[in-house]
C-alpha positions in Angstrom: 78.4 152.3 -85.7 75.3 154.5 -85.5 74.8 155.0 -81.8 76.9 154.3 -78.7 75.0 154.3 -75.4 76.9 155.0 -72.1 75.0 154.5 -68.9 74.5 152.6 -65.7 74.6 148.8 -66.3 71.8 147.8 -64.0 69.9 144.5 -63.7 66.2 145.3 -63.4 64.1 143.4 -60.9 60.4 143.9 -61.6 57.9 143.5 -58.8 54.2 144.3 -58.3 53.3 146.2 -55.1 50.4 148.2 -53.7 50.5 151.9 -52.7 50.8 151.0 -49.0 54.1 149.4 -49.7 55.5 152.7 -51.0 54.2 154.6 -48.0 55.5 152.1 -45.4 59.0 152.3 -47.0 59.0 156.1 -47.4 59.2 155.9 -51.2 57.8 158.6 -53.6 55.8 157.2 -56.4 57.2 157.6 -60.0 60.7 158.6 -58.9 64.0 156.8 -58.6 65.8 156.6 -55.2 69.4 155.5 -54.7 69.7 153.0 -51.9 72.6 151.0 -50.3 73.1 147.2 -50.6 71.5 146.5 -47.2 68.3 148.5 -48.0 68.2 146.7 -51.4 68.3 143.3 -49.8 65.7 144.3 -47.2 63.2 145.5 -49.8 63.9 142.4 -52.0 63.0 140.2 -49.1 59.5 141.7 -48.8 58.4 141.3 -52.4 57.8 138.7 -55.1 59.9 139.0 -58.3 57.9 139.1 -61.6 60.9 139.3 -64.0 64.7 140.0 -64.1 66.3 141.6 -67.1 69.4 143.5 -68.2 68.4 147.2 -67.8 69.5 150.7 -67.2 67.8 153.7 -68.9 70.2 154.1 -71.9 70.7 150.4 -72.2 66.9 150.0 -72.7 67.1 152.6 -75.5 70.0 150.9 -77.1 68.2 147.5 -77.1 65.2 149.2 -78.7 67.4 150.6 -81.4 69.0 147.2 -82.0 65.6 145.6 -82.3 64.9 148.1 -85.1 68.0 146.7 -86.9 70.4 149.6 -86.1 74.1 149.0 -85.5 74.5 150.1 -81.9 76.8 149.6 -78.8 76.8 150.1 -75.1 79.4 150.9 -72.4 78.4 150.2 -68.8 80.3 148.9 -65.8 79.6 145.5 -64.2 81.5 143.1 -62.0 82.4 139.6 -63.1 79.8 138.0 -60.9 76.5 136.2 -61.6 74.5 139.3 -62.3 77.3 140.8 -64.4 77.4 137.7 -66.6 73.6 137.7 -67.0 73.8 141.4 -67.9 76.4 140.9 -70.7 74.5 137.8 -72.0 71.3 139.8 -72.1 72.8 142.5 -74.3 74.6 140.1 -76.6 71.3 138.2 -77.1 69.8 141.5 -78.3 72.7 142.0 -80.8 74.1 145.0 -78.9 77.9 145.5 -79.1 79.1 145.5 -75.5 82.3 147.5 -75.2 83.3 146.7 -71.7 85.6 143.9 -70.4 84.3 142.9 -67.0 86.5 141.9 -64.2 86.0 140.9 -60.6 85.2 144.1 -58.6 85.0 144.6 -54.9 81.5 145.9 -55.3 78.8 143.8 -57.1 76.9 144.5 -60.3 74.2 147.1 -59.8 70.5 146.3 -59.5 67.2 148.2 -59.6 64.0 147.3 -58.0 61.1 148.4 -60.2 58.0 148.6 -58.1 54.9 148.6 -60.2 51.7 149.9 -58.5 48.1 149.0 -59.6 47.9 152.4 -61.5 50.9 151.1 -63.7 53.2 153.8 -62.3 56.7 152.6 -61.5 58.9 153.6 -58.5 62.5 152.6 -58.7 65.0 151.8 -55.9 68.5 151.6 -57.4 71.6 150.0 -55.8 74.2 151.3 -58.2 76.9 148.8 -57.2 79.9 148.9 -59.5 77.9 150.7 -62.2 78.3 153.9 -60.2 82.1 153.5 -60.2 82.5 154.0 -63.9 85.6 156.1 -64.8 87.4 157.5 -67.8 89.5 154.4 -68.2 86.3 152.4 -68.9 85.6 154.6 -71.9 87.3 153.6 -75.1 87.8 156.9 -77.0 88.2 155.1 -80.4 84.7 153.5 -80.0 83.2 156.9 -79.1 84.8 158.5 -82.2 83.5 155.7 -84.5 79.9 156.3 -83.5 77.7 158.9 -85.2 75.9 159.7 -81.9 76.8 159.2 -78.2 73.8 158.8 -76.0 74.3 159.5 -72.3 71.9 159.3 -69.3 71.6 161.8 -66.5 71.6 159.0 -64.0 75.3 158.4 -64.9 76.4 161.9 -64.0 78.0 162.3 -60.6 81.0 164.1 -59.1 84.3 162.3 -59.3 85.0 159.3 -61.5 81.6 159.2 -63.4 82.1 162.9 -64.3 85.5 162.1 -65.8 83.9 159.3 -67.8 81.2 161.7 -69.0 83.7 164.4 -70.0 85.9 161.9 -71.9 82.8 160.6 -73.8 81.7 164.2 -74.7 85.1 165.3 -75.8 85.4 162.4 -78.2 81.9 162.4 -79.6 80.7 163.5 -83.0 77.3 164.4 -81.7 75.9 164.1 -78.1 72.4 163.2 -77.0 71.4 163.0 -73.3 68.3 162.1 -71.3 67.7 164.1 -68.1 66.5 160.8 -66.6 64.5 161.7 -63.5 63.2 164.7 -61.6 65.3 163.9 -58.5 68.3 163.5 -60.7 67.8 166.9 -62.2 67.3 168.5 -58.8 70.6 166.9 -57.5 72.6 168.1 -60.5 70.7 171.1 -61.8 73.6 173.5 -62.2 75.7 170.9 -64.1 72.8 169.7 -66.3 72.0 173.3 -67.2 75.6 173.9 -68.3 75.6 170.7 -70.3 72.3 171.6 -72.0 73.5 175.0 -73.0 77.1 174.2 -74.0 77.8 170.5 -74.7 74.7 168.6 -75.8 73.2 168.4 -79.3 70.0 166.5 -78.5 68.2 166.6 -75.1 65.4 164.3 -73.9 63.2 165.4 -71.0 59.7 165.0 -69.7 57.8 168.1 -68.7 58.5 167.7 -65.0 62.3 167.4 -65.5 62.7 170.4 -67.8 60.4 172.5 -65.6 62.7 171.8 -62.7 65.9 172.3 -64.7 65.1 176.0 -65.5 62.7 176.7 -62.6 60.0 177.4 -65.1 56.6 178.9 -64.1 54.9 178.1 -67.4 55.3 175.9 -70.4 55.9 179.0 -72.5 59.1 179.6 -70.5 60.2 176.1 -71.4 59.6 176.6 -75.1 61.4 180.0 -75.0 64.4 178.5 -73.2 64.6 175.6 -75.7 64.5 178.0 -78.7 67.3 180.1 -77.1 69.8 177.3 -76.6 69.6 176.3 -80.3 69.7 172.6 -79.6 67.2 169.8 -80.5 65.1 169.6 -77.3 62.5 166.8 -77.1 59.9 167.0 -74.4 57.4 164.2 -73.5 54.2 165.3 -71.9 52.3 162.0 -71.2 48.7 162.2 -72.4 49.5 165.6 -74.0 51.9 163.9 -76.4 55.4 165.0 -77.3 57.1 167.9 -79.0 60.5 168.7 -80.5 62.0 172.2 -80.5 64.9 172.9 -82.9 66.1 176.4 -83.4 62.8 178.3 -83.7 60.7 175.4 -85.0 58.3 173.6 -82.7 56.7 170.4 -83.9 54.2 168.4 -81.9 52.9 164.8 -82.0 49.7 163.6 -80.2 49.8 160.7 -77.8 48.2 157.4 -78.9 44.8 156.9 -77.3 42.8 153.9 -75.9 45.9 152.0 -74.7 45.8 149.1 -72.3 48.5 150.5 -69.9 50.2 147.9 -67.7 53.5 149.4 -66.7 55.1 152.8 -67.5 58.7 151.3 -67.1 60.8 152.2 -70.1 58.3 154.6 -71.7 60.9 157.4 -71.9 63.7 155.0 -72.8 61.8 153.6 -75.8 60.5 157.0 -76.9 64.2 158.1 -77.1 65.0 154.9 -79.1 62.2 155.6 -81.6 63.2 159.2 -82.0 66.9 158.4 -82.4 66.1 155.7 -84.9 64.4 158.4 -86.9 67.4 160.7 -86.6 70.0 158.2 -87.9 67.6 157.0 -90.7 67.0 160.6 -92.0 63.3 160.8 -90.9 61.7 164.2 -90.6 61.3 165.6 -87.0 57.6 164.8 -87.1 58.3 161.2 -88.2 60.9 160.9 -85.4 58.2 162.0 -82.9 55.7 159.5 -84.3 58.3 156.7 -84.1 59.1 157.6 -80.5 55.4 157.7 -79.6 54.8 154.4 -81.3 57.6 152.6 -79.3 56.6 154.2 -76.0 53.0 153.2 -76.6 54.0 149.6 -77.2 56.2 149.3 -74.1 53.6 150.6 -71.6 51.2 147.9 -72.7 53.4 145.2 -71.3 55.5 144.6 -68.1 59.1 145.6 -68.3 61.2 147.8 -70.6 61.8 145.4 -73.5 59.5 145.1 -76.6 
């Protein structure tokens, strides 16, 4: 297998809202907020659902890779409930190998409300459900060992059981890629993410906001210098400024595509990572990897949802 993704198995619920809705519900635009089941149900009662789809950050990337005809798999924890069944069916429909045997859990399958404002920004409210209870026994070491790259998401990392799952995956991996996921996620786990970046990861995906926070940078030059020092492949997306890859002392840039009809930024980073990783496993040059990532992220933001 080429790439195994390990992440939160979340059913995405896409909804259109106005900016007032975010203000009234104390939500910060363009971020992800963890909420409990009661808050989730309350918010859901106030909005109209546009679409429901099997999601989660790394799962979105893995589906993108599958759509490009790569042999890929995913591990994520769901319960044997209605949403859990839909989740598994959704991945299998996309020809993703799903390496998790679901069972009836005391906590339901996780869900994420993706609130899309008129400016196409997305604000996420996530009820992790059983996804947040993933542990080392859910990770099949032989599956990890048989994959060329393991792709992890920062959203998954948490103290306790998820950390044990994370550690088991890294120990058994041939090569490890990780997305920093979200600014709030970085700020919650800064010390741990910095240690991972320096010592355990081979490929790191971040947007400019996330990596600025990770190292408390005062300038983009500081970010570039840090990325060169750690001797990893650091890929940074910068919105309209395009994207760049830093590996050892080499910095390669790619411009953003212009004149796009942007409808929804959901999945932009996930599909960028899919395009870039597709390039890596198919022996593209770094520039070609960046171009493929930009191509997929440009496609996804011109439609609603995180699936091309």
